[in-house]
C-alpha positions as CSV (number, residue, x, y, z in Angstrom):
1,M,-15.1,-37.6,17.8
2,L,-13.7,-35.2,20.5
3,Y,-13.0,-31.6,19.6
4,L,-14.6,-32.0,16.2
5,G,-16.1,-28.5,16.5
6,E,-12.9,-27.0,17.5
7,L,-11.1,-28.6,14.6
8,A,-13.7,-27.3,12.2
9,A,-13.2,-23.8,13.7
10,I,-9.4,-24.0,13.1
11,L,-9.9,-25.2,9.6
12,T,-12.3,-22.2,9.1
13,S,-9.5,-19.9,10.1
14,I,-7.2,-21.6,7.6
15,T,-9.7,-21.3,4.8
16,Y,-10.2,-17.6,5.6
17,A,-6.4,-17.0,5.7
18,A,-6.1,-18.7,2.3
19,N,-9.1,-16.7,1.0
20,S,-7.5,-13.4,2.0
21,A,-4.1,-14.3,0.5
22,L,-5.7,-15.4,-2.8
23,F,-7.7,-12.2,-3.1
24,T,-4.5,-10.2,-2.4
25,V,-2.7,-11.9,-5.3
26,A,-5.7,-11.3,-7.6
27,G,-6.2,-7.7,-6.4
28,R,-2.6,-6.8,-7.2
29,K,-3.1,-8.1,-10.8
30,V,-6.6,-6.9,-11.8
31,G,-7.7,-4.4,-9.1
32,A,-9.8,-4.7,-6.0
33,M,-13.2,-3.8,-7.7
34,V,-12.7,-6.5,-10.3
35,V,-12.0,-9.1,-7.6
36,N,-15.1,-8.1,-5.6
37,R,-17.4,-8.3,-8.7
38,V,-16.2,-11.7,-9.9
39,R,-15.9,-13.3,-6.5
40,L,-19.5,-12.4,-5.6
41,A,-20.7,-14.1,-8.8
42,A,-18.5,-17.1,-8.2
43,A,-19.6,-17.4,-4.6
44,C,-23.3,-17.3,-5.6
45,L,-22.7,-20.2,-8.0
46,F,-20.8,-22.2,-5.3
47,L,-23.6,-21.5,-2.7
48,C,-26.3,-22.6,-5.2
49,L,-24.4,-25.8,-5.8
50,G,-23.9,-26.3,-2.0
51,G,-27.6,-25.6,-1.3
52,W,-28.7,-28.1,-3.9
53,I,-26.3,-30.8,-2.6
54,L,-27.1,-30.2,1.1
55,T,-30.8,-29.3,1.0
56,G,-32.1,-30.2,-2.5
57,N,-32.9,-26.6,-3.2
58,P,-30.4,-24.2,-4.8
59,W,-32.8,-21.3,-3.9
60,P,-33.9,-20.3,-0.4
61,L,-37.6,-21.1,-0.8
62,D,-38.3,-20.6,3.0
63,A,-37.3,-16.9,2.9
64,G,-39.9,-14.2,3.4
65,W,-39.7,-10.5,2.5
66,E,-38.3,-9.7,6.0
67,H,-35.4,-12.1,5.4
68,W,-34.7,-10.6,2.0
69,F,-34.8,-7.0,3.3
70,W,-32.6,-7.4,6.4
71,L,-30.1,-10.0,4.9
72,G,-30.1,-8.2,1.6
73,S,-29.2,-4.9,3.3
74,S,-26.6,-6.7,5.3
75,G,-25.0,-8.1,2.2
76,I,-25.0,-4.7,0.5
77,V,-23.3,-2.9,3.4
78,G,-20.9,-5.7,4.4
79,L,-20.1,-7.4,1.0
80,V,-20.4,-4.5,-1.5
81,I,-19.2,-1.5,0.6
82,G,-17.2,-3.1,3.4
83,D,-15.4,-5.6,1.2
84,A,-14.6,-3.0,-1.4
85,F,-12.5,-1.2,1.2
86,L,-11.1,-4.5,2.5
87,F,-9.9,-5.8,-0.9
88,Q,-8.2,-2.5,-1.6
89,A,-6.5,-2.8,1.9
90,F,-5.3,-6.2,0.8
91,V,-3.5,-4.6,-2.2
92,W,-2.0,-1.8,-0.1
93,V,-0.9,-3.4,3.2
94,G,-1.3,-7.1,2.6
95,P,-3.7,-9.8,3.9
96,R,-2.3,-10.1,7.5
97,L,-2.7,-6.5,8.5
98,S,-6.0,-6.2,6.7
99,M,-7.4,-9.2,8.5
100,L,-6.1,-7.9,11.8
101,M,-8.1,-4.7,11.1
102,M,-11.1,-7.0,10.5
103,S,-10.8,-8.4,14.0
104,L,-12.4,-5.0,15.0
105,A,-15.6,-5.9,13.2
106,P,-17.2,-7.7,16.2
107,I,-16.3,-4.7,18.4
108,I,-17.9,-2.2,15.9
109,A,-21.0,-4.5,15.7
110,A,-21.2,-4.6,19.5
111,F,-21.0,-0.8,19.7
112,V,-23.7,-0.3,17.0
113,A,-25.9,-3.0,18.6
114,W,-25.6,-1.1,22.0
115,I,-26.7,2.1,20.4
116,I,-29.5,0.7,18.1
117,L,-30.6,-2.5,19.7
118,G,-29.9,-1.7,23.3
119,E,-27.6,-4.7,23.8
120,S,-25.0,-4.4,26.5
121,L,-21.5,-5.7,27.2
122,S,-20.2,-7.1,30.5
123,G,-17.1,-5.7,32.2
124,M,-15.0,-8.6,30.9
125,Q,-16.2,-8.0,27.4
126,I,-15.3,-4.3,27.6
127,A,-11.9,-5.4,28.8
128,G,-11.7,-7.7,25.7
129,V,-12.5,-4.7,23.5
130,L,-9.7,-2.6,25.1
131,I,-7.2,-5.5,24.8
132,T,-8.0,-6.0,21.2
133,L,-7.6,-2.3,20.4
134,L,-4.3,-2.3,22.3
135,G,-3.0,-5.2,20.2
136,V,-4.1,-3.8,16.9
137,S,-2.6,-0.4,17.7
138,W,0.7,-2.1,18.7
139,V,0.9,-3.8,15.3
140,V,0.0,-0.7,13.3
141,L,2.6,1.4,15.1
142,D,5.4,-1.2,15.0
143,K,8.3,0.4,13.2
144,N,10.2,-2.9,12.8
145,S,7.6,-4.4,10.4
146,K,7.3,-3.5,6.8
147,A,3.9,-4.0,5.2
148,S,3.8,-5.4,1.7
149,G,2.9,-2.7,-0.9
150,K,4.1,0.9,-1.2
151,K,5.0,2.9,1.9
152,E,2.8,5.9,0.9
153,N,-0.2,3.6,0.8
154,Y,0.3,2.3,4.4
155,L,-1.9,4.9,6.1
156,R,-4.6,4.6,3.4
157,G,-4.5,0.8,3.7
158,I,-5.0,1.0,7.5
159,L,-7.9,3.4,7.0
160,Y,-9.5,1.2,4.3
161,G,-9.1,-1.8,6.6
162,L,-10.9,0.1,9.3
163,A,-13.6,1.1,6.8
164,G,-13.9,-2.6,5.8
165,A,-14.3,-3.6,9.5
166,T,-17.0,-1.0,9.9
167,G,-18.9,-2.3,6.9
168,Q,-18.6,-5.8,8.2
169,G,-19.7,-4.8,11.7
170,L,-22.7,-2.9,10.4
171,G,-23.5,-5.9,8.2
172,L,-23.6,-8.2,11.2
173,V,-26.0,-5.9,13.0
174,L,-28.3,-5.7,10.0
175,A,-28.2,-9.5,9.6
176,K,-29.5,-10.2,13.1
177,P,-33.2,-9.4,12.5
178,G,-33.1,-11.6,9.3
179,L,-31.9,-14.6,11.3
180,R,-34.8,-14.7,13.7
181,D,-37.1,-17.8,14.0
182,D,-34.2,-20.2,13.4
183,F,-33.8,-19.2,9.8
184,S,-31.3,-21.4,7.9
185,P,-27.8,-19.8,8.1
186,L,-27.1,-21.3,4.6
187,S,-30.1,-19.6,3.1
188,A,-29.1,-16.4,4.9
189,N,-25.6,-16.6,3.5
190,F,-27.0,-17.0,0.0
191,I,-29.4,-14.1,0.3
192,R,-26.5,-11.8,1.5
193,M,-24.3,-12.9,-1.4
194,F,-27.0,-12.8,-4.1
195,S,-28.2,-9.3,-3.1
196,A,-24.7,-8.0,-3.1
197,C,-23.9,-9.7,-6.4
198,V,-27.0,-8.2,-8.1
199,L,-26.3,-4.7,-6.9
200,I,-22.6,-4.7,-7.7
201,W,-23.2,-6.0,-11.3
202,L,-25.9,-3.4,-11.8
203,I,-23.4,-0.7,-10.8
204,T,-20.9,-2.3,-13.1
205,L,-23.3,-2.1,-16.0
206,A,-24.2,1.5,-15.2
207,Q,-20.5,2.4,-15.2
208,K,-20.1,0.5,-18.5
209,K,-17.4,-1.7,-16.9
210,F,-18.9,-5.1,-17.7
211,R,-16.7,-5.8,-20.7
212,S,-13.5,-4.5,-19.1
213,T,-14.1,-6.6,-16.0
214,I,-14.6,-9.8,-18.1
215,R,-11.6,-8.8,-20.2
216,E,-9.4,-8.4,-17.1
217,V,-10.0,-11.9,-15.8
218,R,-9.8,-13.4,-19.3
219,I,-6.3,-12.1,-19.9
220,N,-5.2,-12.7,-16.3
221,S,-5.8,-16.4,-15.8
222,Q,-3.8,-16.5,-12.6
223,A,-6.0,-13.8,-11.1
224,L,-9.1,-15.7,-12.2
225,L,-7.9,-18.9,-10.6
226,A,-7.0,-17.0,-7.4
227,I,-10.5,-15.4,-7.3
228,L,-12.3,-18.7,-7.9
229,G,-10.1,-20.3,-5.2
230,G,-10.8,-17.5,-2.8
231,A,-14.6,-17.6,-3.5
232,F,-14.6,-21.4,-2.9
233,S,-12.4,-21.4,0.2
234,G,-14.1,-18.4,1.9
235,P,-17.9,-17.9,1.2
236,F,-18.5,-21.6,0.5
237,L,-16.1,-23.9,2.3
238,G,-15.2,-21.5,5.1
239,V,-18.8,-20.6,5.9
240,T,-19.8,-24.3,5.8
241,L,-17.1,-25.2,8.2
242,S,-18.0,-22.3,10.5
243,L,-21.6,-23.5,10.7
244,F,-20.4,-27.0,11.5
245,A,-18.1,-25.6,14.2
246,L,-21.0,-23.6,15.8
247,Q,-23.1,-26.8,15.9
248,N,-20.4,-28.8,17.7
249,T,-18.8,-26.4,20.1
250,S,-19.7,-23.3,22.1
251,I,-20.1,-20.0,20.2
252,G,-17.3,-18.4,22.3
253,V,-14.8,-21.1,21.5
254,A,-15.8,-21.3,17.9
255,S,-15.6,-17.5,17.4
256,T,-12.2,-17.3,19.1
257,L,-10.7,-20.1,17.0
258,M,-12.2,-18.6,13.8
259,A,-10.4,-15.3,14.6
260,L,-7.0,-16.9,14.0
261,P,-6.3,-15.9,10.3
262,P,-3.8,-13.2,11.3
263,I,-1.7,-15.9,13.0
264,F,-1.8,-18.2,10.0
265,L,-0.9,-15.3,7.7
266,L,2.3,-14.4,9.6
267,P,4.4,-17.1,7.8
268,A,2.4,-16.8,4.6
269,E,3.2,-13.1,4.3
270,A,6.8,-13.5,5.1
271,V,7.2,-16.2,2.4
272,L,4.7,-15.3,-0.3
273,F,4.7,-11.5,-0.1
274,K,8.3,-11.0,1.2
275,E,7.0,-8.8,4.1
276,K,9.4,-8.0,7.0
277,I,7.6,-8.9,10.2
278,G,9.0,-7.6,13.5
279,W,8.5,-9.1,17.0
280,G,6.2,-6.2,17.8
281,S,3.8,-7.3,15.1
282,I,3.9,-10.9,16.3
283,L,3.3,-9.9,19.9
284,G,0.7,-7.3,19.0
285,T,-1.2,-9.9,16.9
286,G,-1.2,-12.2,19.9
287,V,-2.5,-9.5,22.2
288,A,-5.3,-8.6,19.7
289,L,-6.4,-12.2,19.5
290,L,-6.3,-12.5,23.3
291,G,-8.7,-9.6,23.4
292,V,-11.0,-11.4,20.9
293,A,-10.9,-14.5,23.1
294,V,-11.8,-12.5,26.2
295,L,-14.7,-10.8,24.3
296,F,-16.2,-14.1,23.2
297,L,-15.4,-16.4,26.1
298,F,-16.5,-14.3,29.0
């Protein structure tokens, strides 16, 4: 079927948009840290089930210590630290603006890879970086839009979104050595999730917050359903669709189409979170995504 990879990439964007909206709903009910703890545990269960269905093995038996070291480090930096900031940004400024901040993650990853790994960007890719930064700045400075959440938390939400993007970018760089020798992306995704899950729950136990975390999701059934829905739509379904997209179309096209969640979240935020969205935010989002397209396609 023509454009099967492109369709999968667009569906990936939709699942990531749904994932961020669901985590926003849950975070405003039980808090960002509770969401991160529970969604990592749920994601591990979904990935075990997916691995068992797709490969016959729920555990990545082909992984060596190098895979566990690099991918585990990637999961800790990206999923424990980075997503802790991202989920709090969801609460303060909503999913659309937070996900727009996350569009900077590939730029941060490219910058770190240039410093550490010696990778370079072409002139067109540098132009894509600058266009993306222009679009994001346009949205952040747009006075005609009103972010969901309290006004006094707007700046903190932006800074937390940037911190989340930094964590994700560093996580991408750390993951690269663990993906050498054609290592299975599904196994890699599980190792990242599992490592992050173990660490965050050890921290939870050390802080004596295990019971309070369980209590929060037990008495907030809507939050629990939102977390489970987000864990299924993002780490499991979204990642599976993204891998299918990469197998059936070019990396540049897939990466660009998978960067569309801020577009899909424009109507969602206006309807679900009652956010006022000005034309500046709409145009700025378009400019930022144009920059992402230039970065990946050229």
